[in-house]
C-alpha positions as CSV (number, residue, x, y, z in Angstrom):
1,M,-74.5,81.3,19.8
2,K,-72.0,80.6,22.6
3,P,-68.7,82.4,22.7
4,H,-65.8,80.3,21.3
5,I,-62.8,80.1,23.7
6,V,-59.6,78.3,22.6
7,I,-57.3,77.2,25.4
8,D,-53.7,76.3,24.8
9,A,-53.5,73.0,26.6
10,R,-50.3,71.7,25.0
11,L,-48.6,71.8,28.4
12,Y,-51.1,69.5,30.2
13,G,-50.7,67.3,33.2
14,P,-47.9,66.5,35.8
15,K,-45.4,65.7,33.1
16,H,-45.2,69.5,32.5
17,T,-44.7,70.2,36.2
18,G,-46.5,73.3,37.6
19,L,-47.7,74.5,34.2
20,G,-49.2,71.2,33.5
21,R,-50.9,70.9,36.9
22,Y,-52.3,74.4,36.5
23,T,-53.7,73.6,33.0
24,K,-55.2,70.3,34.1
25,N,-56.9,71.8,37.2
26,L,-58.2,74.8,35.2
27,L,-59.8,72.5,32.6
28,L,-61.2,70.1,35.2
29,N,-63.0,73.0,36.9
30,L,-64.4,74.9,33.9
31,P,-68.2,74.9,33.8
32,A,-69.8,73.1,30.9
33,G,-72.5,74.7,28.7
34,K,-71.7,78.4,28.9
35,F,-69.0,78.5,26.3
36,N,-67.8,76.5,23.3
37,Y,-64.3,75.4,24.3
38,T,-61.6,74.1,22.0
39,L,-58.3,72.8,23.4
40,L,-55.0,72.7,21.5
41,I,-53.3,69.5,22.5
42,Y,-50.2,67.5,21.6
43,P,-50.9,64.1,20.0
44,E,-49.1,62.2,22.7
45,L,-51.4,63.7,25.3
46,A,-54.7,63.2,23.4
47,N,-55.7,59.9,25.1
48,E,-55.0,61.1,28.6
49,I,-56.7,64.5,28.1
50,K,-59.8,63.0,26.5
51,K,-60.1,60.4,29.3
52,D,-59.7,63.1,31.9
53,L,-62.0,65.7,30.3
54,G,-64.5,63.9,28.1
55,A,-66.8,65.5,25.7
56,K,-67.0,68.9,27.4
57,F,-64.4,70.1,24.9
58,N,-63.5,70.1,21.3
59,Y,-60.0,69.0,20.6
60,V,-57.5,70.2,18.0
61,I,-54.4,68.0,17.9
62,T,-51.2,69.9,16.9
63,N,-47.5,69.2,16.7
64,I,-46.6,72.9,17.0
65,R,-44.1,72.8,19.9
66,H,-43.5,75.4,22.6
67,Y,-40.5,77.7,22.2
68,T,-40.0,77.1,18.5
69,P,-40.3,79.2,15.4
70,A,-43.3,77.2,14.4
71,E,-45.1,78.4,17.5
72,Q,-44.5,82.0,16.4
73,I,-45.5,81.5,12.8
74,R,-47.8,78.5,12.5
75,L,-49.7,78.8,15.7
76,P,-51.2,82.2,14.9
77,L,-52.4,80.8,11.5
78,L,-54.0,77.8,13.3
79,L,-55.7,80.1,15.8
80,H,-57.0,82.4,13.1
81,S,-58.5,79.4,11.3
82,L,-60.4,78.4,14.5
83,R,-62.0,81.9,14.7
84,P,-62.0,82.1,18.5
85,D,-63.7,85.0,20.4
86,L,-60.9,84.6,23.0
87,V,-57.7,82.5,23.4
88,H,-56.3,81.6,26.8
89,F,-52.6,81.0,26.7
90,T,-51.8,79.0,29.9
91,H,-48.2,80.0,29.7
92,F,-46.4,83.3,28.8
93,S,-45.4,82.0,25.3
94,K,-48.2,83.9,23.4
95,P,-47.0,84.1,19.7
96,I,-45.9,87.6,18.9
97,L,-47.8,87.4,15.6
98,Y,-51.1,86.6,17.3
99,W,-53.2,89.8,17.6
100,G,-56.6,88.3,18.6
101,K,-58.2,88.8,22.1
102,S,-56.3,86.8,24.7
103,V,-55.7,86.0,28.3
104,V,-52.2,85.1,29.3
105,T,-51.3,83.3,32.5
106,V,-47.8,84.2,33.9
107,H,-46.5,81.7,36.4
108,D,-43.1,83.2,37.3
109,L,-41.9,86.8,37.3
110,I,-38.8,86.2,39.5
111,P,-36.4,86.6,36.6
112,L,-37.8,90.1,36.1
113,V,-38.1,91.3,39.7
114,A,-35.1,89.5,41.2
115,P,-32.7,88.4,38.4
116,A,-30.0,87.6,40.9
117,A,-32.3,85.1,42.6
118,T,-33.0,83.2,39.3
119,P,-31.2,79.9,39.1
120,R,-28.8,79.4,36.2
121,A,-31.5,78.1,34.0
122,L,-32.5,78.9,30.5
123,K,-34.4,82.0,31.7
124,R,-31.3,83.5,33.1
125,R,-29.1,82.9,30.2
126,L,-31.7,84.2,27.8
127,F,-32.8,87.0,30.1
128,P,-32.9,89.8,27.4
129,L,-35.2,87.6,25.3
130,Y,-37.3,86.7,28.3
131,R,-37.7,90.4,29.3
132,R,-38.7,91.3,25.7
133,L,-41.3,88.5,25.6
134,M,-42.8,89.6,28.9
135,H,-43.0,93.2,27.6
136,E,-44.7,92.0,24.4
137,V,-47.2,89.8,26.4
138,G,-47.9,92.7,28.8
139,A,-48.5,95.1,26.0
140,R,-50.7,92.9,23.9
141,A,-52.7,90.6,26.2
142,D,-56.3,91.7,27.0
143,R,-55.8,90.3,30.5
144,I,-52.8,88.8,32.4
145,D,-53.3,86.4,35.2
146,L,-50.4,86.2,37.7
147,L,-50.5,83.1,39.8
148,A,-48.7,84.0,42.9
149,R,-49.5,84.3,46.5
150,H,-46.8,86.9,47.1
151,R,-46.6,89.9,44.9
152,R,-44.5,93.0,45.0
């Protein structure tokens, strides 16, 4: 039996800027046949994603939104029901209550390594929460992928 990998593709496509482009390109380039893939997708993206990716994937449509309490509570329950061997979170927002095997992609560590250089965005205003989430992700992910050409 092929390993079952669930990929959080809720932030798919250019609408979701760099995160969406990364997710789309990752999925377009995954090899078919070696794994049984299931994608978590938003209903409003379903037609676009299925058109782009075809039958290589299984799809689970969900309204569980990023950065919400539902993501922290309902998403782990959904993942548990899917019984994956591995979950790839394409963004740092891995639910704190999910304890299964996982890979987390971190796109931006600037708020941690250079807080003064961070624009006055939500990350800066919520820096203590962001730092805590990064600590949790780092402590509980089986692998962390950092997408950066320049690292310190």
